[in-house]
N, CA, C and O atoms as a Tripos MOL2 file, in Angstrom:
@<TRIPOS>MOLECULE
protein
  256   255    64     0     0
PROTEIN
NO_CHARGES

@<TRIPOS>ATOM
      1 N          14.4240   17.8040   16.7890 N.3       1 MET1
      2 CA         13.7860   18.1190   15.6470 C.3       1 MET1
      3 C          12.2310   17.8890   16.7880 C.2       1 MET1
      4 O          12.0820   16.9620   17.5850 O.2       1 MET1
      5 N          11.3050   18.9700   16.5420 N.am      2 SER2
      6 CA         10.8340   18.9700   17.2350 C.3       2 SER2
      7 C           9.8840   18.0810   17.5880 C.2       2 SER2
      8 O          10.0570   16.9890   17.0480 O.2       2 SER2
      9 N           8.9220   18.1490   18.3140 N.am      3 ASN3
     10 CA          7.5460   16.6590   18.4050 C.3       3 ASN3
     11 C           7.3200   16.6970   16.4450 C.2       3 ASN3
     12 O           7.9160   16.3800   15.4160 O.2       3 ASN3
     13 N           5.4920   17.5820   17.1200 N.am      4 ASN4
     14 CA          5.4940   17.4770   15.6930 C.3       4 ASN4
     15 C           5.9040   17.3940   14.2840 C.2       4 ASN4
     16 O           5.0880   16.8850   13.5160 O.2       4 ASN4
     17 N           7.1080   17.8350   13.7740 N.am      5 ARG5
     18 CA          7.9600   17.3500   12.7860 C.3       5 ARG5
     19 C           8.1130   16.3530   13.0560 C.2       5 ARG5
     20 O           8.0660   15.9630   11.8900 O.2       5 ARG5
     21 N           8.2930   15.3640   13.6610 N.am      6 TYR6
     22 CA          8.7830   14.1400   14.0220 C.3       6 TYR6
     23 C           7.4440   13.3450   13.1020 C.2       6 TYR6
     24 O           7.4360   12.8980   11.9550 O.2       6 TYR6
     25 N           6.3650   13.4020   14.1600 N.am      7 ILE7
     26 CA          4.9140   13.3030   14.2370 C.3       7 ILE7
     27 C           4.8300   13.4250   12.7670 C.2       7 ILE7
     28 O           4.6010   12.2840   12.3690 O.2       7 ILE7
     29 N           4.8860   14.0750   11.9520 N.am      8 GLN8
     30 CA          4.6230   14.2750   11.0740 C.3       8 GLN8
     31 C           5.3850   13.5740   10.2520 C.2       8 GLN8
     32 O           4.7390   12.5450   10.0520 O.2       8 GLN8
     33 N           6.1090   13.5330    9.8150 N.am      9 LEU9
     34 CA          7.7290   12.6130    9.7140 C.3       9 LEU9
     35 C           8.0410   10.6160    9.6520 C.2       9 LEU9
     36 O           8.7920    9.9730    8.9190 O.2       9 LEU9
     37 N           7.5410   10.3730   10.2360 N.am     10 LEU10
     38 CA          6.7680    9.8330   10.9740 C.3      10 LEU10
     39 C           5.5800    8.6870    9.7390 C.2      10 LEU10
     40 O           5.6180    7.8650    8.8230 O.2      10 LEU10
     41 N           4.6890    9.4460   10.6120 N.am     11 THR11
     42 CA          3.2420    8.6630    9.4130 C.3      11 THR11
     43 C           3.5950    9.0120    7.7210 C.2      11 THR11
     44 O           2.9450    8.5420    6.7870 O.2      11 THR11
     45 N           4.4010    9.6480    7.6250 N.am     12 ALA12
     46 CA          5.0440    9.4670    5.8480 C.3      12 ALA12
     47 C           5.5410    8.8640    5.5770 C.2      12 ALA12
     48 O           5.5020    8.8440    4.3470 O.2      12 ALA12
     49 N           6.3290    7.9580    6.0620 N.am     13 ALA13
     50 CA          7.3550    6.7170    6.6050 C.3      13 ALA13
     51 C           6.2810    5.5590    6.6170 C.2      13 ALA13
     52 O           6.0860    4.7350    5.7240 O.2      13 ALA13
     53 N           5.6050    5.6830    7.8670 N.am     14 ILE14
     54 CA          4.3270    4.2100    7.7940 C.3      14 ILE14
     55 C           3.3440    4.1780    6.2530 C.2      14 ILE14
     56 O           3.0630    3.2810    5.4580 O.2      14 ILE14
     57 N           3.0600    5.4720    6.3280 N.am     15 LEU15
     58 CA          2.3770    5.2270    4.9270 C.3      15 LEU15
     59 C           2.6740    4.6730    3.4040 C.2      15 LEU15
     60 O           2.1050    3.8550    2.6810 O.2      15 LEU15
     61 N           4.1040    5.6990    3.2320 N.am     16 SER16
     62 CA          4.9200    4.4920    2.0740 C.3      16 SER16
     63 C           4.6780    3.6510    2.5750 C.2      16 SER16
     64 O           3.4870    3.4350    2.3500 O.2      16 SER16
     65 N           5.4570    2.2290    3.7920 N.am     17 LEU17
     66 CA          5.9280    1.4100    3.4840 C.3      17 LEU17
     67 C           4.1960    0.8990    3.7260 C.2      17 LEU17
     68 O           3.9500   -0.1170    3.0760 O.2      17 LEU17
     69 N           2.9330    1.4600    4.5800 N.am     18 GLY18
     70 CA          1.5820    0.3740    4.0220 C.3      18 GLY18
     71 C           1.9440    0.3800    2.3290 C.2      18 GLY18
     72 O           2.0960   -0.6890    1.7370 O.2      18 GLY18
     73 N           2.0560    1.6450    1.6560 N.am     19 GLY19
     74 CA          1.8400    1.3440    0.1930 C.3      19 GLY19
     75 C           2.2820    0.1010   -0.3280 C.2      19 GLY19
     76 O           1.5670   -0.7810   -0.8020 O.2      19 GLY19
     77 N           3.7570    0.0980   -0.1810 N.am     20 LEU20
     78 CA          4.4400   -0.7590   -0.2930 C.3      20 LEU20
     79 C           4.5650   -2.0240   -0.4000 C.2      20 LEU20
     80 O           5.0530   -2.7240   -1.2870 O.2      20 LEU20
     81 N           3.6760   -2.4560    1.4050 N.am     21 VAL21
     82 CA          3.0400   -3.4980    1.5380 C.3      21 VAL21
     83 C           2.0470   -3.6510    0.6870 C.2      21 VAL21
     84 O           2.0920   -4.6720    0.0000 O.2      21 VAL21
     85 N           1.0200   -2.8140    0.5090 N.am     22 LEU22
     86 CA         -0.4920   -3.6990   -0.7500 C.3      22 LEU22
     87 C           0.2170   -3.9880   -2.2370 C.2      22 LEU22
     88 O          -0.3090   -4.7260   -3.0690 O.2      22 LEU22
     89 N           1.6500   -3.2110   -2.4770 N.am     23 LEU23
     90 CA          2.7630   -3.9220   -3.4440 C.3      23 LEU23
     91 C           2.5710   -5.3260   -3.7200 C.2      23 LEU23
     92 O           2.0630   -6.0140   -4.6060 O.2      23 LEU23
     93 N           3.0710   -5.4580   -2.8060 N.am     24 PHE24
     94 CA          4.3500   -6.7080   -2.0970 C.3      24 PHE24
     95 C           2.3280   -8.0660   -2.2000 C.2      24 PHE24
     96 O           1.9780   -9.1640   -2.6330 O.2      24 PHE24
     97 N           1.9030   -7.1990   -1.6650 N.am     25 CYS25
     98 CA          0.6880   -8.2390   -1.2030 C.3      25 CYS25
     99 C          -0.2540   -8.6010   -2.9660 C.2      25 CYS25
    100 O          -0.9290   -9.6230   -3.0850 O.2      25 CYS25
    101 N          -0.0830   -7.4330   -4.3000 N.am     26 GLY26
    102 CA         -0.9300   -7.2460   -4.6160 C.3      26 GLY26
    103 C           0.4930   -8.9780   -6.0820 C.2      26 GLY26
    104 O           0.1620   -9.8250   -6.9120 O.2      26 GLY26
    105 N           1.4630   -8.6520   -5.6700 N.am     27 VAL27
    106 CA          2.1450  -10.3450   -6.3840 C.3      27 VAL27
    107 C           2.6430  -11.1560   -5.7940 C.2      27 VAL27
    108 O           3.3640  -11.9570   -6.3900 O.2      27 VAL27
    109 N           2.3490  -11.3020   -3.7140 N.am     28 PHE28
    110 CA          2.4610  -12.7500   -3.8700 C.3      28 PHE28
    111 C           1.2000  -13.4390   -3.6860 C.2      28 PHE28
    112 O           0.9910  -14.6510   -3.7300 O.2      28 PHE28
    113 N           0.4360  -12.5420   -3.4850 N.am     29 ILE29
    114 CA         -1.1140  -13.4070   -2.9270 C.3      29 ILE29
    115 C          -1.7900  -13.5540   -5.0340 C.2      29 ILE29
    116 O          -1.6750  -12.7360   -5.9470 O.2      29 ILE29
    117 N          -2.6890  -15.5180   -5.0010 N.am     30 GLU30
    118 CA         -3.4470  -15.4010   -5.5180 C.3      30 GLU30
    119 C          -3.6900  -14.5120   -6.6420 C.2      30 GLU30
    120 O          -3.0910  -13.4660   -6.3920 O.2      30 GLU30
    121 N          -4.2940  -14.4300   -7.7820 N.am     31 PRO31
    122 CA         -3.1760  -15.0040   -9.1520 C.3      31 PRO31
    123 C          -1.5240  -14.4010   -8.8550 C.2      31 PRO31
    124 O          -1.0680  -13.2590   -8.7920 O.2      31 PRO31
    125 N          -0.9180  -15.7460   -8.7150 N.am     32 HIS32
    126 CA          1.1160  -14.5960   -8.6970 C.3      32 HIS32
    127 C           1.4380  -14.0330   -9.6660 C.2      32 HIS32
    128 O           1.1900  -14.5270  -10.7660 O.2      32 HIS32
    129 N           1.9760  -13.0370   -9.5600 N.am     33 GLY33
    130 CA          2.2190  -12.2300  -10.8370 C.3      33 GLY33
    131 C           1.3020  -10.7660  -10.9230 C.2      33 GLY33
    132 O           1.6050   -9.5830  -11.0730 O.2      33 GLY33
    133 N           0.6550  -11.1440  -10.8340 N.am     34 GLN34
    134 CA         -1.1710   -9.4830  -10.7900 C.3      34 GLN34
    135 C          -1.1430   -8.9420   -9.7060 C.2      34 GLN34
    136 O          -1.3530   -9.1780   -8.5160 O.2      34 GLN34
    137 N          -0.5500   -7.4310  -10.9840 N.am     35 ILE35
    138 CA         -1.7810   -6.5920  -10.0140 C.3      35 ILE35
    139 C          -3.0310   -5.8710  -10.0690 C.2      35 ILE35
    140 O          -3.2700   -5.1560  -11.0420 O.2      35 ILE35
    141 N          -4.1090   -6.0260   -8.8170 N.am     36 HIS36
    142 CA         -5.4790   -5.4340   -9.4510 C.3      36 HIS36
    143 C          -4.9120   -3.7070   -9.1730 C.2      36 HIS36
    144 O          -4.1880   -2.9340   -8.5450 O.2      36 HIS36
    145 N          -5.6600   -3.8600   -9.9470 N.am     37 GLU37
    146 CA         -6.0690   -2.4980   -9.7350 C.3      37 GLU37
    147 C          -5.9460   -1.5640   -8.5400 C.2      37 GLU37
    148 O          -5.1410   -0.7150   -8.1580 O.2      37 GLU37
    149 N          -6.9910   -2.0400   -8.1520 N.am     38 SER38
    150 CA         -6.8720   -1.2650   -6.6030 C.3      38 SER38
    151 C          -6.1650   -1.0980   -6.4380 C.2      38 SER38
    152 O          -5.7720    0.0670   -6.3630 O.2      38 SER38
    153 N          -5.3110   -2.2730   -6.2160 N.am     39 LEU39
    154 CA         -3.4430   -1.9310   -5.1440 C.3      39 LEU39
    155 C          -3.6330   -0.6390   -5.9970 C.2      39 LEU39
    156 O          -4.3340    0.3620   -5.8490 O.2      39 LEU39
    157 N          -2.7400   -1.0410   -6.9480 N.am     40 LEU40
    158 CA         -1.9050   -0.2160   -7.8800 C.3      40 LEU40
    159 C          -2.0770    2.0460   -7.3610 C.2      40 LEU40
    160 O          -1.2570    2.9390   -7.1490 O.2      40 LEU40
    161 N          -3.9150    1.9330   -7.4020 N.am     41 ILE41
    162 CA         -4.3370    2.9950   -6.6750 C.3      41 ILE41
    163 C          -4.0980    3.1470   -5.8400 C.2      41 ILE41
    164 O          -3.7860    4.3040   -5.5600 O.2      41 ILE41
    165 N          -4.0560    2.2020   -4.8760 N.am     42 GLY42
    166 CA         -4.3080    2.2820   -3.8590 C.3      42 GLY42
    167 C          -2.5700    2.6330   -2.7560 C.2      42 GLY42
    168 O          -2.1540    2.9270   -1.6350 O.2      42 GLY42
    169 N          -2.2250    2.3570   -3.9440 N.am     43 PHE43
    170 CA         -0.6120    3.1040   -3.2490 C.3      43 PHE43
    171 C          -0.2380    4.4150   -3.7030 C.2      43 PHE43
    172 O           0.5240    5.2770   -3.2650 O.2      43 PHE43
    173 N          -1.2200    4.2910   -5.0150 N.am     44 GLY44
    174 CA         -1.2340    5.7780   -5.8560 C.3      44 GLY44
    175 C          -0.7510    7.0110   -4.6060 C.2      44 GLY44
    176 O           0.1480    7.7650   -4.2320 O.2      44 GLY44
    177 N          -2.3110    6.4480   -4.3100 N.am     45 GLU45
    178 CA         -2.5320    7.7970   -3.7530 C.3      45 GLU45
    179 C          -2.1350    7.2800   -1.8620 C.2      45 GLU45
    180 O          -3.1670    7.5060   -1.2310 O.2      45 GLU45
    181 N          -1.2070    6.8010   -1.0590 N.am     46 VAL46
    182 CA         -0.5270    6.4580   -0.4240 C.3      46 VAL46
    183 C           1.2280    7.1690   -0.6530 C.2      46 VAL46
    184 O           1.7880    7.9310    0.1350 O.2      46 VAL46
    185 N           1.6260    6.7850   -1.5820 N.am     47 ALA47
    186 CA          3.1710    7.8320   -1.0920 C.3      47 ALA47
    187 C           2.7230    9.3220   -2.3650 C.2      47 ALA47
    188 O           3.5870   10.1970   -2.3140 O.2      47 ALA47
    189 N           1.6240    9.6170   -3.3320 N.am     48 THR48
    190 CA          1.5710   10.9660   -2.7450 C.3      48 THR48
    191 C           1.1680   11.6330   -1.9150 C.2      48 THR48
    192 O           1.5580   12.7950   -1.8050 O.2      48 THR48
    193 N           0.1730   11.0320   -1.0000 N.am     49 PHE49
    194 CA         -0.2560   11.7970    0.2310 C.3      49 PHE49
    195 C           1.4020   11.6510    1.1140 C.2      49 PHE49
    196 O           2.2200   12.5090    0.7810 O.2      49 PHE49
    197 N           1.5820   11.2470    1.5290 N.am     50 ALA50
    198 CA          3.4580   11.2320    1.8020 C.3      50 ALA50
    199 C           4.0550   12.1220    1.2550 C.2      50 ALA50
    200 O           4.6360   13.1410    1.6300 O.2      50 ALA50
    201 N           3.8050   11.5150    0.0750 N.am     51 GLY51
    202 CA          4.8830   13.0560   -0.5350 C.3      51 GLY51
    203 C           4.6020   14.6620   -0.1550 C.2      51 GLY51
    204 O           5.3030   15.5310    0.3620 O.2      51 GLY51
    205 N           3.2720   14.6300   -0.6500 N.am     52 ALA52
    206 CA          3.1750   15.9200    0.3480 C.3      52 ALA52
    207 C           3.3370   15.6700    1.6050 C.2      52 ALA52
    208 O           4.5040   15.9390    1.8900 O.2      52 ALA52
    209 N           2.9330   15.4040    2.2400 N.am     53 LEU53
    210 CA          3.5820   15.8010    3.2710 C.3      53 LEU53
    211 C           4.9550   16.0600    3.1290 C.2      53 LEU53
    212 O           5.0260   17.2860    3.2100 O.2      53 LEU53
    213 N           6.5650   15.4240    2.8930 N.am     54 PHE54
    214 CA          7.3990   15.6630    3.3010 C.3      54 PHE54
    215 C           7.5990   16.7380    2.4100 C.2      54 PHE54
    216 O           8.7340   17.2090    2.4700 O.2      54 PHE54
    217 N           6.7280   17.3380    1.4890 N.am     55 GLY55
    218 CA          7.3240   18.6280    0.4130 C.3      55 GLY55
    219 C           6.8140   19.7500    0.7080 C.2      55 GLY55
    220 O           7.3190   20.8120    0.3430 O.2      55 GLY55
    221 N           5.6120   19.6530    1.4970 N.am     56 ILE56
    222 CA          4.2870   20.5790    2.7050 C.3      56 ILE56
    223 C           5.8030   21.2010    3.3670 C.2      56 ILE56
    224 O           6.4430   22.2520    3.3430 O.2      56 ILE56
    225 N           5.9420   19.3680    4.1570 N.am     57 ASP57
    226 CA          7.1360   20.2110    5.4240 C.3      57 ASP57
    227 C           8.6680   21.3550    4.8520 C.2      57 ASP57
    228 O           9.2380   22.3740    5.2430 O.2      57 ASP57
    229 N           8.7410   20.6380    4.0400 N.am     58 TYR58
    230 CA         10.1050   21.5110    3.0080 C.3      58 TYR58
    231 C           9.9950   22.7890    2.6650 C.2      58 TYR58
    232 O          10.6100   23.7600    3.1050 O.2      58 TYR58
    233 N           9.0090   22.7120    1.6910 N.am     59 VAL59
    234 CA          8.2720   24.5290    1.9760 C.3      59 VAL59
    235 C           8.0720   25.5530    3.2610 C.2      59 VAL59
    236 O           8.0540   26.7760    3.4020 O.2      59 VAL59
    237 N           7.9810   24.8020    3.8200 N.am     60 TYR60
    238 CA          7.2470   25.7830    5.4420 C.3      60 TYR60
    239 C           8.5400   25.7120    5.8340 C.2      60 TYR60
    240 O           8.6740   26.6270    6.6470 O.2      60 TYR60
    241 N           9.6680   25.0800    5.7000 N.am     61 LYS61
    242 CA         11.1540   24.0550    6.7330 C.3      61 LYS61
    243 C          11.3680   26.2960    6.0370 C.2      61 LYS61
    244 O          10.9340   27.3010    6.6000 O.2      61 LYS61
    245 N          12.0370   26.1990    4.9450 N.am     62 TYR62
    246 CA         13.1640   27.0670    4.0640 C.3      62 TYR62
    247 C          12.3450   28.3760    3.6660 C.2      62 TYR62
    248 O          12.8830   28.8910    2.6860 O.2      62 TYR62
    249 N          11.0730   29.1860    4.1530 N.am     63 LYS63
    250 CA         10.3600   29.7410    3.3660 C.3      63 LYS63
    251 C          11.4300   30.9520    3.8550 C.2      63 LYS63
    252 O          11.9330   31.6720    2.9930 O.2      63 LYS63
    253 N          11.7210   31.1220    5.1480 N.am     64 LYS64
    254 CA         12.7290   33.0390    5.1280 C.3      64 LYS64
    255 C          13.7920   32.9220    4.7450 C.2      64 LYS64
    256 O          14.5290   33.9050    4.6600 O.2      64 LYS64
@<TRIPOS>BOND
     1     1     2 1
     2     2     3 1
     3     3     4 2
     4     3     5 am
     5     5     6 1
     6     6     7 1
     7     7     8 2
     8     7     9 am
     9     9    10 1
    10    10    11 1
    11    11    12 2
    12    11    13 am
    13    13    14 1
    14    14    15 1
    15    15    16 2
    16    15    17 am
    17    17    18 1
    18    18    19 1
    19    19    20 2
    20    19    21 am
    21    21    22 1
    22    22    23 1
    23    23    24 2
    24    23    25 am
    25    25    26 1
    26    26    27 1
    27    27    28 2
    28    27    29 am
    29    29    30 1
    30    30    31 1
    31    31    32 2
    32    31    33 am
    33    33    34 1
    34    34    35 1
    35    35    36 2
    36    35    37 am
    37    37    38 1
    38    38    39 1
    39    39    40 2
    40    39    41 am
    41    41    42 1
    42    42    43 1
    43    43    44 2
    44    43    45 am
    45    45    46 1
    46    46    47 1
    47    47    48 2
    48    47    49 am
    49    49    50 1
    50    50    51 1
    51    51    52 2
    52    51    53 am
    53    53    54 1
    54    54    55 1
    55    55    56 2
    56    55    57 am
    57    57    58 1
    58    58    59 1
    59    59    60 2
    60    59    61 am
    61    61    62 1
    62    62    63 1
    63    63    64 2
    64    63    65 am
    65    65    66 1
    66    66    67 1
    67    67    68 2
    68    67    69 am
    69    69    70 1
    70    70    71 1
    71    71    72 2
    72    71    73 am
    73    73    74 1
    74    74    75 1
    75    75    76 2
    76    75    77 am
    77    77    78 1
    78    78    79 1
    79    79    80 2
    80    79    81 am
    81    81    82 1
    82    82    83 1
    83    83    84 2
    84    83    85 am
    85    85    86 1
    86    86    87 1
    87    87    88 2
    88    87    89 am
    89    89    90 1
    90    90    91 1
    91    91    92 2
    92    91    93 am
    93    93    94 1
    94    94    95 1
    95    95    96 2
    96    95    97 am
    97    97    98 1
    98    98    99 1
    99    99   100 2
   100    99   101 am
   101   101   102 1
   102   102   103 1
   103   103   104 2
   104   103   105 am
   105   105   106 1
   106   106   107 1
   107   107   108 2
   108   107   109 am
   109   109   110 1
   110   110   111 1
   111   111   112 2
   112   111   113 am
   113   113   114 1
   114   114   115 1
   115   115   116 2
   116   115   117 am
   117   117   118 1
   118   118   119 1
   119   119   120 2
   120   119   121 am
   121   121   122 1
   122   122   123 1
   123   123   124 2
   124   123   125 am
   125   125   126 1
   126   126   127 1
   127   127   128 2
   128   127   129 am
   129   129   130 1
   130   130   131 1
   131   131   132 2
   132   131   133 am
   133   133   134 1
   134   134   135 1
   135   135   136 2
   136   135   137 am
   137   137   138 1
   138   138   139 1
   139   139   140 2
   140   139   141 am
   141   141   142 1
   142   142   143 1
   143   143   144 2
   144   143   145 am
   145   145   146 1
   146   146   147 1
   147   147   148 2
   148   147   149 am
   149   149   150 1
   150   150   151 1
   151   151   152 2
   152   151   153 am
   153   153   154 1
   154   154   155 1
   155   155   156 2
   156   155   157 am
   157   157   158 1
   158   158   159 1
   159   159   160 2
   160   159   161 am
   161   161   162 1
   162   162   163 1
   163   163   164 2
   164   163   165 am
   165   165   166 1
   166   166   167 1
   167   167   168 2
   168   167   169 am
   169   169   170 1
   170   170   171 1
   171   171   172 2
   172   171   173 am
   173   173   174 1
   174   174   175 1
   175   175   176 2
   176   175   177 am
   177   177   178 1
   178   178   179 1
   179   179   180 2
   180   179   181 am
   181   181   182 1
   182   182   183 1
   183   183   184 2
   184   183   185 am
   185   185   186 1
   186   186   187 1
   187   187   188 2
   188   187   189 am
   189   189   190 1
   190   190   191 1
   191   191   192 2
   192   191   193 am
   193   193   194 1
   194   194   195 1
   195   195   196 2
   196   195   197 am
   197   197   198 1
   198   198   199 1
   199   199   200 2
   200   199   201 am
   201   201   202 1
   202   202   203 1
   203   203   204 2
   204   203   205 am
   205   205   206 1
   206   206   207 1
   207   207   208 2
   208   207   209 am
   209   209   210 1
   210   210   211 1
   211   211   212 2
   212   211   213 am
   213   213   214 1
   214   214   215 1
   215   215   216 2
   216   215   217 am
   217   217   218 1
   218   218   219 1
   219   219   220 2
   220   219   221 am
   221   221   222 1
   222   222   223 1
   223   223   224 2
   224   223   225 am
   225   225   226 1
   226   226   227 1
   227   227   228 2
   228   227   229 am
   229   229   230 1
   230   230   231 1
   231   231   232 2
   232   231   233 am
   233   233   234 1
   234   234   235 1
   235   235   236 2
   236   235   237 am
   237   237   238 1
   238   238   239 1
   239   239   240 2
   240   239   241 am
   241   241   242 1
   242   242   243 1
   243   243   244 2
   244   243   245 am
   245   245   246 1
   246   246   247 1
   247   247   248 2
   248   247   249 am
   249   249   250 1
   250   250   251 1
   251   251   252 2
   252   251   253 am
   253   253   254 1
   254   254   255 1
   255   255   256 2
@<TRIPOS>SUBSTRUCTURE
     1 MET1         2 RESIDUE 1 A MET
     2 SER2         6 RESIDUE 1 A SER
     3 ASN3        10 RESIDUE 1 A ASN
     4 ASN4        14 RESIDUE 1 A ASN
     5 ARG5        18 RESIDUE 1 A ARG
     6 TYR6        22 RESIDUE 1 A TYR
     7 ILE7        26 RESIDUE 1 A ILE
     8 GLN8        30 RESIDUE 1 A GLN
     9 LEU9        34 RESIDUE 1 A LEU
    10 LEU10       38 RESIDUE 1 A LEU
    11 THR11       42 RESIDUE 1 A THR
    12 ALA12       46 RESIDUE 1 A ALA
    13 ALA13       50 RESIDUE 1 A ALA
    14 ILE14       54 RESIDUE 1 A ILE
    15 LEU15       58 RESIDUE 1 A LEU
    16 SER16       62 RESIDUE 1 A SER
    17 LEU17       66 RESIDUE 1 A LEU
    18 GLY18       70 RESIDUE 1 A GLY
    19 GLY19       74 RESIDUE 1 A GLY
    20 LEU20       78 RESIDUE 1 A LEU
    21 VAL21       82 RESIDUE 1 A VAL
    22 LEU22       86 RESIDUE 1 A LEU
    23 LEU23       90 RESIDUE 1 A LEU
    24 PHE24       94 RESIDUE 1 A PHE
    25 CYS25       98 RESIDUE 1 A CYS
    26 GLY26      102 RESIDUE 1 A GLY
    27 VAL27      106 RESIDUE 1 A VAL
    28 PHE28      110 RESIDUE 1 A PHE
    29 ILE29      114 RESIDUE 1 A ILE
    30 GLU30      118 RESIDUE 1 A GLU
    31 PRO31      122 RESIDUE 1 A PRO
    32 HIS32      126 RESIDUE 1 A HIS
    33 GLY33      130 RESIDUE 1 A GLY
    34 GLN34      134 RESIDUE 1 A GLN
    35 ILE35      138 RESIDUE 1 A ILE
    36 HIS36      142 RESIDUE 1 A HIS
    37 GLU37      146 RESIDUE 1 A GLU
    38 SER38      150 RESIDUE 1 A SER
    39 LEU39      154 RESIDUE 1 A LEU
    40 LEU40      158 RESIDUE 1 A LEU
    41 ILE41      162 RESIDUE 1 A ILE
    42 GLY42      166 RESIDUE 1 A GLY
    43 PHE43      170 RESIDUE 1 A PHE
    44 GLY44      174 RESIDUE 1 A GLY
    45 GLU45      178 RESIDUE 1 A GLU
    46 VAL46      182 RESIDUE 1 A VAL
    47 ALA47      186 RESIDUE 1 A ALA
    48 THR48      190 RESIDUE 1 A THR
    49 PHE49      194 RESIDUE 1 A PHE
    50 ALA50      198 RESIDUE 1 A ALA
    51 GLY51      202 RESIDUE 1 A GLY
    52 ALA52      206 RESIDUE 1 A ALA
    53 LEU53      210 RESIDUE 1 A LEU
    54 PHE54      214 RESIDUE 1 A PHE
    55 GLY55      218 RESIDUE 1 A GLY
    56 ILE56      222 RESIDUE 1 A ILE
    57 ASP57      226 RESIDUE 1 A ASP
    58 TYR58      230 RESIDUE 1 A TYR
    59 VAL59      234 RESIDUE 1 A VAL
    60 TYR60      238 RESIDUE 1 A TYR
    61 LYS61      242 RESIDUE 1 A LYS
    62 TYR62      246 RESIDUE 1 A TYR
    63 LYS63      250 RESIDUE 1 A LYS
    64 LYS64      254 RESIDUE 1 A LYS
């Protein structure tokens, strides 16, 4: 695996984990069980960005 591809996939994985941490923080920080809308928006943006990285990589890898 090339170094650039590794960095790109590592970034996407870190961003996805960060989004999951935000989601769990919304569950375990007072008030329990209530997820604030800003956490959901943040998770959605992170997940979308990470998915875009994976998708762009896939398209260009198999474009030939």
